[in-house]
Predicted model as a PDB file, atoms N, CA, C, CB and O in Angstrom, pLDDT in the B-factor column:
MODEL        1                                                                  
ATOM      1  N   MET A   1       0.849  -1.177   0.000  1.00 77.00           N  
ATOM      2  CA  MET A   1       0.000   0.000   0.000  1.00 77.00           C  
ATOM      3  C   MET A   1       0.894   1.239   0.000  1.00 77.00           C  
ATOM      4  CB  MET A   1      -0.965  -0.002   1.226  1.00 77.00           C  
ATOM      5  O   MET A   1       1.804   1.360   0.820  1.00 77.00           O  
ATOM      6  N   ALA A   2       0.630   2.133  -0.905  1.00 86.00           N  
ATOM      7  CA  ALA A   2       1.391   3.381  -0.985  1.00 86.00           C  
ATOM      8  C   ALA A   2       0.836   4.393   0.009  1.00 86.00           C  
ATOM      9  CB  ALA A   2       1.354   3.958  -2.420  1.00 86.00           C  
ATOM     10  O   ALA A   2      -0.374   4.481   0.214  1.00 86.00           O  
ATOM     11  N   ILE A   3       1.728   5.145   0.617  1.00 94.00           N  
ATOM     12  CA  ILE A   3       1.341   6.246   1.487  1.00 94.00           C  
ATOM     13  C   ILE A   3       1.605   7.539   0.716  1.00 94.00           C  
ATOM     14  CB  ILE A   3       2.129   6.212   2.860  1.00 94.00           C  
ATOM     15  O   ILE A   3       2.728   7.798   0.282  1.00 94.00           O  
ATOM     16  N   TYR A   4       0.572   8.331   0.555  1.00 97.00           N  
ATOM     17  CA  TYR A   4       0.681   9.568  -0.211  1.00 97.00           C  
ATOM     18  C   TYR A   4       0.718  10.769   0.716  1.00 97.00           C  
ATOM     19  CB  TYR A   4      -0.480   9.698  -1.196  1.00 97.00           C  
ATOM     20  O   TYR A   4       0.221  10.725   1.841  1.00 97.00           O  
ATOM     21  N   LYS A   5       1.317  11.842   0.219  1.00 97.00           N  
ATOM     22  CA  LYS A   5       1.301  13.112   0.939  1.00 97.00           C  
ATOM     23  C   LYS A   5       0.892  14.209  -0.034  1.00 97.00           C  
ATOM     24  CB  LYS A   5       2.694  13.419   1.582  1.00 97.00           C  
ATOM     25  O   LYS A   5       0.892  14.013  -1.250  1.00 97.00           O  
ATOM     26  N   GLU A   6       0.550  15.345   0.509  1.00 98.00           N  
ATOM     27  CA  GLU A   6       0.111  16.454  -0.327  1.00 98.00           C  
ATOM     28  C   GLU A   6       1.181  16.807  -1.353  1.00 98.00           C  
ATOM     29  CB  GLU A   6      -0.224  17.677   0.535  1.00 98.00           C  
ATOM     30  O   GLU A   6       2.362  16.921  -1.026  1.00 98.00           O  
ATOM     31  N   GLY A   7       0.749  16.977  -2.595  1.00 98.00           N  
ATOM     32  CA  GLY A   7       1.660  17.313  -3.688  1.00 98.00           C  
ATOM     33  C   GLY A   7       2.139  16.121  -4.486  1.00 98.00           C  
ATOM     34  O   GLY A   7       2.677  16.293  -5.579  1.00 98.00           O  
ATOM     35  N   ASP A   8       1.955  14.892  -3.961  1.00 98.00           N  
ATOM     36  CA  ASP A   8       2.352  13.693  -4.713  1.00 98.00           C  
ATOM     37  C   ASP A   8       1.504  13.578  -5.973  1.00 98.00           C  
ATOM     38  CB  ASP A   8       2.205  12.411  -3.839  1.00 98.00           C  
ATOM     39  O   ASP A   8       0.357  14.025  -6.009  1.00 98.00           O  
ATOM     40  N   LYS A   9       2.081  12.977  -6.999  1.00 98.00           N  
ATOM     41  CA  LYS A   9       1.403  12.767  -8.277  1.00 98.00           C  
ATOM     42  C   LYS A   9       1.038  11.293  -8.423  1.00 98.00           C  
ATOM     43  CB  LYS A   9       2.297  13.231  -9.463  1.00 98.00           C  
ATOM     44  O   LYS A   9       1.687  10.413  -7.856  1.00 98.00           O  
ATOM     45  N   SER A  10      -0.014  11.049  -9.194  1.00 97.00           N  
ATOM     46  CA  SER A  10      -0.453   9.692  -9.490  1.00 97.00           C  
ATOM     47  C   SER A  10      -1.194   9.721 -10.822  1.00 97.00           C  
ATOM     48  CB  SER A  10      -1.361   9.119  -8.345  1.00 97.00           C  
ATOM     49  O   SER A  10      -1.267  10.758 -11.481  1.00 97.00           O  
ATOM     50  N   ARG A  11      -1.737   8.580 -11.206  1.00 97.00           N  
ATOM     51  CA  ARG A  11      -2.574   8.492 -12.400  1.00 97.00           C  
ATOM     52  C   ARG A  11      -3.871   7.820 -11.979  1.00 97.00           C  
ATOM     53  CB  ARG A  11      -1.860   7.697 -13.567  1.00 97.00           C  
ATOM     54  O   ARG A  11      -3.884   6.928 -11.131  1.00 97.00           O  
ATOM     55  N   ALA A  12      -4.963   8.268 -12.590  1.00 97.00           N  
ATOM     56  CA  ALA A  12      -6.278   7.730 -12.247  1.00 97.00           C  
ATOM     57  C   ALA A  12      -7.210   7.897 -13.436  1.00 97.00           C  
ATOM     58  CB  ALA A  12      -6.859   8.432 -10.988  1.00 97.00           C  
ATOM     59  O   ALA A  12      -6.914   8.635 -14.376  1.00 97.00           O  
ATOM     60  N   VAL A  13      -8.329   7.209 -13.381  1.00 98.00           N  
ATOM     61  CA  VAL A  13      -9.365   7.371 -14.398  1.00 98.00           C  
ATOM     62  C   VAL A  13     -10.269   8.512 -13.964  1.00 98.00           C  
ATOM     63  CB  VAL A  13     -10.182   6.050 -14.607  1.00 98.00           C  
ATOM     64  O   VAL A  13     -10.810   8.493 -12.859  1.00 98.00           O  
ATOM     65  N   CYS A  14     -10.434   9.491 -14.818  1.00 98.00           N  
ATOM     66  CA  CYS A  14     -11.325  10.620 -14.544  1.00 98.00           C  
ATOM     67  C   CYS A  14     -12.645  10.365 -15.266  1.00 98.00           C  
ATOM     68  CB  CYS A  14     -10.683  11.986 -15.001  1.00 98.00           C  
ATOM     69  O   CYS A  14     -12.674  10.211 -16.487  1.00 98.00           O  
ATOM     70  N   ASN A  15     -13.736  10.321 -14.502  1.00 97.00           N  
ATOM     71  CA  ASN A  15     -15.051  10.089 -15.104  1.00 97.00           C  
ATOM     72  C   ASN A  15     -15.538  11.288 -15.898  1.00 97.00           C  
ATOM     73  CB  ASN A  15     -16.063   9.748 -14.031  1.00 97.00           C  
ATOM     74  O   ASN A  15     -16.380  11.146 -16.785  1.00 97.00           O  
ATOM     75  N   THR A  16     -15.016  12.469 -15.590  1.00 98.00           N  
ATOM     76  CA  THR A  16     -15.406  13.665 -16.331  1.00 98.00           C  
ATOM     77  C   THR A  16     -14.669  13.733 -17.664  1.00 98.00           C  
ATOM     78  CB  THR A  16     -15.125  14.930 -15.501  1.00 98.00           C  
ATOM     79  O   THR A  16     -15.277  13.963 -18.710  1.00 98.00           O  
ATOM     80  N   CYS A  17     -13.352  13.529 -17.617  1.00 98.00           N  
ATOM     81  CA  CYS A  17     -12.536  13.579 -18.842  1.00 98.00           C  
ATOM     82  C   CYS A  17     -12.664  12.307 -19.677  1.00 98.00           C  
ATOM     83  CB  CYS A  17     -11.071  13.808 -18.484  1.00 98.00           C  
ATOM     84  O   CYS A  17     -12.318  12.303 -20.859  1.00 98.00           O  
ATOM     85  N   LYS A  18     -13.156  11.233 -19.071  1.00 98.00           N  
ATOM     86  CA  LYS A  18     -13.336   9.938 -19.741  1.00 98.00           C  
ATOM     87  C   LYS A  18     -12.017   9.344 -20.234  1.00 98.00           C  
ATOM     88  CB  LYS A  18     -14.293  10.090 -20.912  1.00 98.00           C  
ATOM     89  O   LYS A  18     -11.952   8.761 -21.317  1.00 98.00           O  
ATOM     90  N   LYS A  19     -10.954   9.502 -19.414  1.00 98.00           N  
ATOM     91  CA  LYS A  19      -9.658   8.925 -19.779  1.00 98.00           C  
ATOM     92  C   LYS A  19      -8.760   8.845 -18.552  1.00 98.00           C  
ATOM     93  CB  LYS A  19      -8.978   9.759 -20.892  1.00 98.00           C  
ATOM     94  O   LYS A  19      -9.093   9.368 -17.488  1.00 98.00           O  
ATOM     95  N   ILE A  20      -7.636   8.194 -18.712  1.00 98.00           N  
ATOM     96  CA  ILE A  20      -6.634   8.144 -17.650  1.00 98.00           C  
ATOM     97  C   ILE A  20      -5.893   9.473 -17.647  1.00 98.00           C  
ATOM     98  CB  ILE A  20      -5.644   6.939 -17.846  1.00 98.00           C  
ATOM     99  O   ILE A  20      -5.422   9.944 -18.683  1.00 98.00           O  
ATOM    100  N   VAL A  21      -5.798  10.066 -16.466  1.00 98.00           N  
ATOM    101  CA  VAL A  21      -5.185  11.387 -16.335  1.00 98.00           C  
ATOM    102  C   VAL A  21      -4.148  11.377 -15.216  1.00 98.00           C  
ATOM    103  CB  VAL A  21      -6.259  12.463 -16.064  1.00 98.00           C  
ATOM    104  O   VAL A  21      -4.134  10.478 -14.375  1.00 98.00           O  
ATOM    105  N   SER A  22      -3.291  12.377 -15.218  1.00 98.00           N  
ATOM    106  CA  SER A  22      -2.412  12.562 -14.070  1.00 98.00           C  
ATOM    107  C   SER A  22      -3.230  13.278 -12.999  1.00 98.00           C  
ATOM    108  CB  SER A  22      -1.106  13.376 -14.452  1.00 98.00           C  
ATOM    109  O   SER A  22      -4.149  14.040 -13.301  1.00 98.00           O  
ATOM    110  N   SER A  23      -2.876  13.017 -11.744  1.00 98.00           N  
ATOM    111  CA  SER A  23      -3.597  13.634 -10.638  1.00 98.00           C  
ATOM    112  C   SER A  23      -2.601  14.076  -9.577  1.00 98.00           C  
ATOM    113  CB  SER A  23      -4.642  12.658 -10.039  1.00 98.00           C  
ATOM    114  O   SER A  23      -1.475  13.584  -9.507  1.00 98.00           O  
ATOM    115  N   THR A  24      -3.045  15.011  -8.760  1.00 98.00           N  
ATOM    116  CA  THR A  24      -2.228  15.536  -7.682  1.00 98.00           C  
ATOM    117  C   THR A  24      -3.015  15.432  -6.383  1.00 98.00           C  
ATOM    118  CB  THR A  24      -1.802  17.005  -7.963  1.00 98.00           C  
ATOM    119  O   THR A  24      -4.198  15.768  -6.330  1.00 98.00           O  
ATOM    120  N   PHE A  25      -2.341  14.959  -5.334  1.00 98.00           N  
ATOM    121  CA  PHE A  25      -2.986  14.827  -4.032  1.00 98.00           C  
ATOM    122  C   PHE A  25      -2.902  16.138  -3.272  1.00 98.00           C  
ATOM    123  CB  PHE A  25      -2.344  13.693  -3.217  1.00 98.00           C  
ATOM    124  O   PHE A  25      -1.862  16.794  -3.222  1.00 98.00           O  
ATOM    125  N   ARG A  26      -4.052  16.500  -2.674  1.00 98.00           N  
ATOM    126  CA  ARG A  26      -4.074  17.662  -1.798  1.00 98.00           C  
ATOM    127  C   ARG A  26      -5.212  17.503  -0.791  1.00 98.00           C  
ATOM    128  CB  ARG A  26      -4.234  18.975  -2.617  1.00 98.00           C  
ATOM    129  O   ARG A  26      -6.154  16.739  -1.003  1.00 98.00           O  
ATOM    130  N   TYR A  27      -5.099  18.237   0.295  1.00 98.00           N  
ATOM    131  CA  TYR A  27      -6.127  18.213   1.327  1.00 98.00           C  
ATOM    132  C   TYR A  27      -7.252  19.165   0.947  1.00 98.00           C  
ATOM    133  CB  TYR A  27      -5.535  18.589   2.705  1.00 98.00           C  
ATOM    134  O   TYR A  27      -7.014  20.295   0.522  1.00 98.00           O  
ATOM    135  N   ALA A  28      -8.478  18.686   1.108  1.00 98.00           N  
ATOM    136  CA  ALA A  28      -9.657  19.488   0.803  1.00 98.00           C  
ATOM    137  C   ALA A  28     -10.848  18.903   1.557  1.00 98.00           C  
ATOM    138  CB  ALA A  28      -9.931  19.532  -0.737  1.00 98.00           C  
ATOM    139  O   ALA A  28     -10.795  17.758   2.004  1.00 98.00           O  
ATOM    140  N   PRO A  29     -11.915  19.675   1.698  1.00 97.00           N  
ATOM    141  CA  PRO A  29     -13.132  19.126   2.317  1.00 97.00           C  
ATOM    142  C   PRO A  29     -13.690  17.995   1.449  1.00 97.00           C  
ATOM    143  CB  PRO A  29     -14.207  20.243   2.514  1.00 97.00           C  
ATOM    144  O   PRO A  29     -13.578  18.019   0.223  1.00 97.00           O  
ATOM    145  N   TYR A  30     -14.289  17.011   2.110  1.00 95.00           N  
ATOM    146  CA  TYR A  30     -14.871  15.865   1.426  1.00 95.00           C  
ATOM    147  C   TYR A  30     -16.355  15.815   1.767  1.00 95.00           C  
ATOM    148  CB  TYR A  30     -14.152  14.533   1.826  1.00 95.00           C  
ATOM    149  O   TYR A  30     -16.728  15.881   2.938  1.00 95.00           O  
ATOM    150  N   ASN A  31     -17.196  15.700   0.753  1.00 91.00           N  
ATOM    151  CA  ASN A  31     -18.639  15.650   0.944  1.00 91.00           C  
ATOM    152  C   ASN A  31     -19.064  14.204   1.186  1.00 91.00           C  
ATOM    153  CB  ASN A  31     -19.382  16.248  -0.281  1.00 91.00           C  
ATOM    154  O   ASN A  31     -18.887  13.344   0.323  1.00 91.00           O  
ATOM    155  N   TYR A  32     -19.626  13.945   2.367  1.00 82.00           N  
ATOM    156  CA  TYR A  32     -20.095  12.600   2.724  1.00 82.00           C  
ATOM    157  C   TYR A  32     -21.561  12.715   3.138  1.00 82.00           C  
ATOM    158  CB  TYR A  32     -19.221  11.965   3.883  1.00 82.00           C  
ATOM    159  O   TYR A  32     -21.864  13.299   4.179  1.00 82.00           O  
ATOM    160  N   ASP A  33     -22.453  12.177   2.355  1.00 80.00           N  
ATOM    161  CA  ASP A  33     -23.893  12.201   2.660  1.00 80.00           C  
ATOM    162  C   ASP A  33     -24.358  13.580   3.099  1.00 80.00           C  
ATOM    163  CB  ASP A  33     -24.221  11.184   3.746  1.00 80.00           C  
ATOM    164  O   ASP A  33     -25.001  13.723   4.139  1.00 80.00           O  
ATOM    165  N   GLU A  34     -24.039  14.578   2.318  1.00 82.00           N  
ATOM    166  CA  GLU A  34     -24.424  15.963   2.567  1.00 82.00           C  
ATOM    167  C   GLU A  34     -23.737  16.583   3.777  1.00 82.00           C  
ATOM    168  CB  GLU A  34     -25.903  16.043   2.749  1.00 82.00           C  
ATOM    169  O   GLU A  34     -24.096  17.683   4.196  1.00 82.00           O  
ATOM    170  N   LEU A  35     -22.751  15.887   4.344  1.00 85.00           N  
ATOM    171  CA  LEU A  35     -21.941  16.433   5.428  1.00 85.00           C  
ATOM    172  C   LEU A  35     -20.548  16.705   4.876  1.00 85.00           C  
ATOM    173  CB  LEU A  35     -21.887  15.455   6.657  1.00 85.00           C  
ATOM    174  O   LEU A  35     -20.087  16.011   3.970  1.00 85.00           O  
ATOM    175  N   ILE A  36     -19.892  17.697   5.412  1.00 92.00           N  
ATOM    176  CA  ILE A  36     -18.555  18.052   4.949  1.00 92.00           C  
ATOM    177  C   ILE A  36     -17.528  17.595   5.975  1.00 92.00           C  
ATOM    178  CB  ILE A  36     -18.438  19.576   4.699  1.00 92.00           C  
ATOM    179  O   ILE A  36     -17.590  17.996   7.138  1.00 92.00           O  
ATOM    180  N   ILE A  37     -16.584  16.758   5.552  1.00 94.00           N  
ATOM    181  CA  ILE A  37     -15.482  16.324   6.401  1.00 94.00           C  
ATOM    182  C   ILE A  37     -14.270  17.164   5.998  1.00 94.00           C  
ATOM    183  CB  ILE A  37     -15.198  14.765   6.254  1.00 94.00           C  
ATOM    184  O   ILE A  37     -13.846  17.107   4.844  1.00 94.00           O  
ATOM    185  N   PRO A  38     -13.705  17.940   6.921  1.00 95.00           N  
ATOM    186  CA  PRO A  38     -12.583  18.804   6.560  1.00 95.00           C  
ATOM    187  C   PRO A  38     -11.271  18.039   6.409  1.00 95.00           C  
ATOM    188  CB  PRO A  38     -12.417  19.885   7.596  1.00 95.00           C  
ATOM    189  O   PRO A  38     -11.076  16.996   7.033  1.00 95.00           O  
ATOM    190  N   ASP A  39     -10.388  18.557   5.589  1.00 96.00           N  
ATOM    191  CA  ASP A  39      -8.996  18.095   5.486  1.00 96.00           C  
ATOM    192  C   ASP A  39      -8.834  16.606   5.196  1.00 96.00           C  
ATOM    193  CB  ASP A  39      -8.282  18.412   6.750  1.00 96.00           C  
ATOM    194  O   ASP A  39      -8.192  15.883   5.957  1.00 96.00           O  
ATOM    195  N   ILE A  40      -9.416  16.160   4.098  1.00 98.00           N  
ATOM    196  CA  ILE A  40      -9.246  14.781   3.645  1.00 98.00           C  
ATOM    197  C   ILE A  40      -8.309  14.793   2.439  1.00 98.00           C  
ATOM    198  CB  ILE A  40     -10.628  14.119   3.285  1.00 98.00           C  
ATOM    199  O   ILE A  40      -8.530  15.548   1.493  1.00 98.00           O  
ATOM    200  N   LEU A  41      -7.273  13.970   2.464  1.00 98.00           N  
ATOM    201  CA  LEU A  41      -6.353  13.876   1.338  1.00 98.00           C  
ATOM    202  C   LEU A  41      -7.064  13.192   0.170  1.00 98.00           C  
ATOM    203  CB  LEU A  41      -5.061  13.100   1.735  1.00 98.00           C  
ATOM    204  O   LEU A  41      -7.595  12.090   0.310  1.00 98.00           O  
ATOM    205  N   GLN A  42      -7.065  13.867  -0.992  1.00 98.00           N  
ATOM    206  CA  GLN A  42      -7.754  13.367  -2.164  1.00 98.00           C  
ATOM    207  C   GLN A  42      -6.909  13.615  -3.401  1.00 98.00           C  
ATOM    208  CB  GLN A  42      -9.132  14.023  -2.308  1.00 98.00           C  
ATOM    209  O   GLN A  42      -6.107  14.548  -3.436  1.00 98.00           O  
ATOM    210  N   GLY A  43      -7.090  12.777  -4.419  1.00 98.00           N  
ATOM    211  CA  GLY A  43      -6.419  12.979  -5.692  1.00 98.00           C  
ATOM    212  C   GLY A  43      -7.323  13.756  -6.631  1.00 98.00           C  
ATOM    213  O   GLY A  43      -8.475  13.375  -6.842  1.00 98.00           O  
ATOM    214  N   PHE A  44      -6.806  14.858  -7.203  1.00 98.00           N  
ATOM    215  CA  PHE A  44      -7.583  15.699  -8.103  1.00 98.00           C  
ATOM    216  C   PHE A  44      -7.023  15.607  -9.512  1.00 98.00           C  
ATOM    217  CB  PHE A  44      -7.589  17.158  -7.619  1.00 98.00           C  
ATOM    218  O   PHE A  44      -5.809  15.637  -9.713  1.00 98.00           O  
ATOM    219  N   CYS A  45      -7.914  15.497 -10.480  1.00 98.00           N  
ATOM    220  CA  CYS A  45      -7.546  15.451 -11.891  1.00 98.00           C  
ATOM    221  C   CYS A  45      -6.783  16.724 -12.252  1.00 98.00           C  
ATOM    222  CB  CYS A  45      -8.805  15.286 -12.790  1.00 98.00           C  
ATOM    223  O   CYS A  45      -7.241  17.828 -11.959  1.00 98.00           O  
ATOM    224  N   ASP A  46      -5.622  16.572 -12.887  1.00 98.00           N  
ATOM    225  CA  ASP A  46      -4.839  17.725 -13.312  1.00 98.00           C  
ATOM    226  C   ASP A  46      -5.429  18.421 -14.536  1.00 98.00           C  
ATOM    227  CB  ASP A  46      -3.424  17.298 -13.606  1.00 98.00           C  
ATOM    228  O   ASP A  46      -5.016  19.531 -14.872  1.00 98.00           O  
ATOM    229  N   VAL A  47      -6.391  17.783 -15.207  1.00 98.00           N  
ATOM    230  CA  VAL A  47      -7.013  18.377 -16.393  1.00 98.00           C  
ATOM    231  C   VAL A  47      -8.241  19.207 -16.007  1.00 98.00           C  
ATOM    232  CB  VAL A  47      -7.409  17.276 -17.398  1.00 98.00           C  
ATOM    233  O   VAL A  47      -8.336  20.380 -16.369  1.00 98.00           O  
ATOM    234  N   CYS A  48      -9.185  18.597 -15.270  1.00 98.00           N  
ATOM    235  CA  CYS A  48     -10.441  19.292 -14.983  1.00 98.00           C  
ATOM    236  C   CYS A  48     -10.641  19.641 -13.513  1.00 98.00           C  
ATOM    237  CB  CYS A  48     -11.584  18.456 -15.440  1.00 98.00           C  
ATOM    238  O   CYS A  48     -11.529  20.431 -13.192  1.00 98.00           O  
ATOM    239  N   GLY A  49      -9.845  19.077 -12.616  1.00 98.00           N  
ATOM    240  CA  GLY A  49      -9.903  19.454 -11.210  1.00 98.00           C  
ATOM    241  C   GLY A  49     -10.862  18.693 -10.324  1.00 98.00           C  
ATOM    242  O   GLY A  49     -10.966  19.002  -9.137  1.00 98.00           O  
ATOM    243  N   VAL A  50     -11.576  17.697 -10.861  1.00 98.00           N  
ATOM    244  CA  VAL A  50     -12.499  16.934 -10.014  1.00 98.00           C  
ATOM    245  C   VAL A  50     -11.736  15.873  -9.223  1.00 98.00           C  
ATOM    246  CB  VAL A  50     -13.608  16.272 -10.870  1.00 98.00           C  
ATOM    247  O   VAL A  50     -10.620  15.499  -9.585  1.00 98.00           O  
ATOM    248  N   VAL A  51     -12.347  15.396  -8.144  1.00 97.00           N  
ATOM    249  CA  VAL A  51     -11.748  14.336  -7.337  1.00 97.00           C  
ATOM    250  C   VAL A  51     -11.791  13.036  -8.128  1.00 97.00           C  
ATOM    251  CB  VAL A  51     -12.485  14.180  -5.971  1.00 97.00           C  
ATOM    252  O   VAL A  51     -12.848  12.630  -8.612  1.00 97.00           O  
ATOM    253  N   VAL A  52     -10.633  12.383  -8.257  1.00 98.00           N  
ATOM    254  CA  VAL A  52     -10.570  11.113  -8.990  1.00 98.00           C  
ATOM    255  C   VAL A  52     -10.160   9.952  -8.104  1.00 98.00           C  
ATOM    256  CB  VAL A  52      -9.605  11.227 -10.145  1.00 98.00           C  
ATOM    257  O   VAL A  52     -10.288   8.795  -8.502  1.00 98.00           O  
ATOM    258  N   SER A  53      -9.662  10.248  -6.893  1.00 97.00           N  
ATOM    259  CA  SER A  53      -9.260   9.157  -6.008  1.00 97.00           C  
ATOM    260  C   SER A  53      -9.169   9.641  -4.564  1.00 97.00           C  
ATOM    261  CB  SER A  53      -7.915   8.567  -6.456  1.00 97.00           C  
ATOM    262  O   SER A  53      -8.981  10.825  -4.284  1.00 97.00           O  
ATOM    263  N   ILE A  54      -9.310   8.682  -3.672  1.00 96.00           N  
ATOM    264  CA  ILE A  54      -9.089   8.920  -2.247  1.00 96.00           C  
ATOM    265  C   ILE A  54      -8.148   7.817  -1.786  1.00 96.00           C  
ATOM    266  CB  ILE A  54     -10.453   8.930  -1.415  1.00 96.00           C  
ATOM    267  O   ILE A  54      -8.500   6.640  -1.863  1.00 96.00           O  
ATOM    268  N   PRO A  55      -6.957   8.172  -1.309  1.00 97.00           N  
ATOM    269  CA  PRO A  55      -6.016   7.142  -0.896  1.00 97.00           C  
ATOM    270  C   PRO A  55      -6.523   6.381   0.334  1.00 97.00           C  
ATOM    271  CB  PRO A  55      -4.653   7.764  -0.604  1.00 97.00           C  
ATOM    272  O   PRO A  55      -7.288   6.906   1.143  1.00 97.00           O  
ATOM    273  N   HIS A  56      -6.084   5.156   0.444  1.00 96.00           N  
ATOM    274  CA  HIS A  56      -6.521   4.283   1.533  1.00 96.00           C  
ATOM    275  C   HIS A  56      -6.329   4.942   2.899  1.00 96.00           C  
ATOM    276  CB  HIS A  56      -5.761   2.960   1.484  1.00 96.00           C  
ATOM    277  O   HIS A  56      -7.170   4.786   3.785  1.00 96.00           O  
ATOM    278  N   GLN A  57      -5.252   5.661   3.071  1.00 96.00           N  
ATOM    279  CA  GLN A  57      -4.966   6.262   4.374  1.00 96.00           C  
ATOM    280  C   GLN A  57      -6.039   7.271   4.792  1.00 96.00           C  
ATOM    281  CB  GLN A  57      -3.603   6.943   4.345  1.00 96.00           C  
ATOM    282  O   GLN A  57      -6.201   7.528   5.984  1.00 96.00           O  
ATOM    283  N   SER A  58      -6.771   7.844   3.840  1.00 96.00           N  
ATOM    284  CA  SER A  58      -7.842   8.789   4.170  1.00 96.00           C  
ATOM    285  C   SER A  58      -9.107   8.076   4.626  1.00 96.00           C  
ATOM    286  CB  SER A  58      -8.154   9.670   2.969  1.00 96.00           C  
ATOM    287  O   SER A  58      -9.958   8.687   5.272  1.00 96.00           O  
ATOM    288  N   SER A  59      -9.244   6.804   4.303  1.00 94.00           N  
ATOM    289  CA  SER A  59     -10.463   6.070   4.659  1.00 94.00           C  
ATOM    290  C   SER A  59     -10.654   5.984   6.169  1.00 94.00           C  
ATOM    291  CB  SER A  59     -10.425   4.666   4.064  1.00 94.00           C  
ATOM    292  O   SER A  59     -11.788   5.925   6.643  1.00 94.00           O  
ATOM    293  N   TYR A  60      -9.564   5.976   6.931  1.00 94.00           N  
ATOM    294  CA  TYR A  60      -9.678   5.905   8.383  1.00 94.00           C  
ATOM    295  C   TYR A  60     -10.323   7.165   8.957  1.00 94.00           C  
ATOM    296  CB  TYR A  60      -8.304   5.691   9.008  1.00 94.00           C  
ATOM    297  O   TYR A  60     -11.150   7.084   9.866  1.00 94.00           O  
ATOM    298  N   LYS A  61      -9.947   8.315   8.432  1.00 94.00           N  
ATOM    299  CA  LYS A  61     -10.518   9.576   8.900  1.00 94.00           C  
ATOM    300  C   LYS A  61     -11.997   9.670   8.511  1.00 94.00           C  
ATOM    301  CB  LYS A  61      -9.731  10.775   8.321  1.00 94.00           C  
ATOM    302  O   LYS A  61     -12.815  10.160   9.290  1.00 94.00           O  
ATOM    303  N   ILE A  62     -12.336   9.203   7.312  1.00 93.00           N  
ATOM    304  CA  ILE A  62     -13.735   9.204   6.870  1.00 93.00           C  
ATOM    305  C   ILE A  62     -14.556   8.252   7.739  1.00 93.00           C  
ATOM    306  CB  ILE A  62     -13.842   8.798   5.372  1.00 93.00           C  
ATOM    307  O   ILE A  62     -15.665   8.587   8.155  1.00 93.00           O  
ATOM    308  N   LYS A  63     -14.017   7.078   8.010  1.00 93.00           N  
ATOM    309  CA  LYS A  63     -14.716   6.090   8.847  1.00 93.00           C  
ATOM    310  C   LYS A  63     -14.933   6.640  10.255  1.00 93.00           C  
ATOM    311  CB  LYS A  63     -13.916   4.764   8.910  1.00 93.00           C  
ATOM    312  O   LYS A  63     -16.022   6.500  10.812  1.00 93.00           O  
ATOM    313  N   GLU A  64     -13.914   7.261  10.831  1.00 93.00           N  
ATOM    314  CA  GLU A  64     -14.026   7.827  12.170  1.00 93.00           C  
ATOM    315  C   GLU A  64     -15.108   8.903  12.214  1.00 93.00           C  
ATOM    316  CB  GLU A  64     -12.677   8.408  12.621  1.00 93.00           C  
ATOM    317  O   GLU A  64     -15.909   8.942  13.148  1.00 93.00           O  
ATOM    318  N   PHE A  65     -15.133   9.762  11.223  1.00 91.00           N  
ATOM    319  CA  PHE A  65     -16.137  10.823  11.151  1.00 91.00           C  
ATOM    320  C   PHE A  65     -17.532  10.213  11.020  1.00 91.00           C  
ATOM    321  CB  PHE A  65     -15.847  11.773   9.960  1.00 91.00           C  
ATOM    322  O   PHE A  65     -18.459  10.627  11.716  1.00 91.00           O  
ATOM    323  N   ARG A  66     -17.680   9.237  10.136  1.00 87.00           N  
ATOM    324  CA  ARG A  66     -18.980   8.585   9.916  1.00 87.00           C  
ATOM    325  C   ARG A  66     -19.495   7.936  11.195  1.00 87.00           C  
ATOM    326  CB  ARG A  66     -18.871   7.531   8.802  1.00 87.00           C  
ATOM    327  O   ARG A  66     -20.670   8.075  11.535  1.00 87.00           O  
ATOM    328  N   GLU A  67     -18.614   7.224  11.910  1.00 90.00           N  
ATOM    329  CA  GLU A  67     -19.017   6.564  13.148  1.00 90.00           C  
ATOM    330  C   GLU A  67     -19.406   7.579  14.217  1.00 90.00           C  
ATOM    331  CB  GLU A  67     -17.892   5.670  13.663  1.00 90.00           C  
ATOM    332  O   GLU A  67     -20.352   7.356  14.972  1.00 90.00           O  
ATOM    333  N   ARG A  68     -18.685   8.686  14.280  1.00 87.00           N  
ATOM    334  CA  ARG A  68     -18.991   9.722  15.264  1.00 87.00           C  
ATOM    335  C   ARG A  68     -20.371  10.333  14.975  1.00 87.00           C  
ATOM    336  CB  ARG A  68     -17.894  10.823  15.255  1.00 87.00           C  
ATOM    337  O   ARG A  68     -21.158  10.552  15.895  1.00 87.00           O  
ATOM    338  N   ILE A  69     -20.658  10.604  13.706  1.00 83.00           N  
ATOM    339  CA  ILE A  69     -21.969  11.169  13.330  1.00 83.00           C  
ATOM    340  C   ILE A  69     -23.085  10.172  13.589  1.00 83.00           C  
ATOM    341  CB  ILE A  69     -21.977  11.585  11.847  1.00 83.00           C  
ATOM    342  O   ILE A  69     -24.142  10.545  14.097  1.00 83.00           O  
ATOM    343  N   GLU A  70     -22.864   8.909  13.246  1.00 82.00           N  
ATOM    344  CA  GLU A  70     -23.889   7.891  13.435  1.00 82.00           C  
ATOM    345  C   GLU A  70     -24.188   7.646  14.918  1.00 82.00           C  
ATOM    346  CB  GLU A  70     -23.456   6.592  12.771  1.00 82.00           C  
ATOM    347  O   GLU A  70     -25.327   7.344  15.277  1.00 82.00           O  
ATOM    348  N   SER A  71     -23.175   7.773  15.780  1.00 85.00           N  
ATOM    349  CA  SER A  71     -23.404   7.566  17.211  1.00 85.00           C  
ATOM    350  C   SER A  71     -24.216   8.720  17.803  1.00 85.00           C  
ATOM    351  CB  SER A  71     -22.062   7.421  17.957  1.00 85.00           C  
ATOM    352  O   SER A  71     -24.932   8.518  18.784  1.00 85.00           O  
ATOM    353  N   VAL A  72     -24.122   9.911  17.237  1.00 79.00           N  
ATOM    354  CA  VAL A  72     -24.904  11.061  17.693  1.00 79.00           C  
ATOM    355  C   VAL A  72     -26.367  10.889  17.310  1.00 79.00           C  
ATOM    356  CB  VAL A  72     -24.345  12.371  17.100  1.00 79.00           C  
ATOM    357  O   VAL A  72     -27.262  11.319  18.038  1.00 79.00           O  
ATOM    358  N   ASP A  73     -26.607  10.258  16.162  1.00 61.00           N  
ATOM    359  CA  ASP A  73     -27.970  10.058  15.671  1.00 61.00           C  
ATOM    360  C   ASP A  73     -28.744   9.043  16.484  1.00 61.00           C  
ATOM    361  CB  ASP A  73     -27.942   9.627  14.237  1.00 61.00           C  
ATOM    362  O   ASP A  73     -29.971   9.005  16.393  1.00 61.00           O  
ATOM    363  N   LEU A  74     -28.076   8.218  17.276  1.00 54.00           N  
ATOM    364  CA  LEU A  74     -28.771   7.167  18.032  1.00 54.00           C  
ATOM    365  C   LEU A  74     -29.548   7.689  19.161  1.00 54.00           C  
ATOM    366  CB  LEU A  74     -27.824   6.174  18.539  1.00 54.00           C  
ATOM    367  O   LEU A  74     -30.181   6.919  19.882  1.00 54.00           O  
TER     368      LEU A  74                                                      
ENDMDL                                                                          
END                                                                             
């Protein structure tokens, strides 16, 4: 498993551009079920700027946020 940091480059499939593109990782808010999770590392398409990937290491922060929100709803 690769560990990425802000500014690292990668390649991914962009659903907007409909092709494999280069991408750059940076921290940005992540929209999860109409909630905003701040500072999630994501890969952004270098052509159009949309999110094309979320590295595995960010899944832990998303999971923690989701569990915290779900426990409040109980």
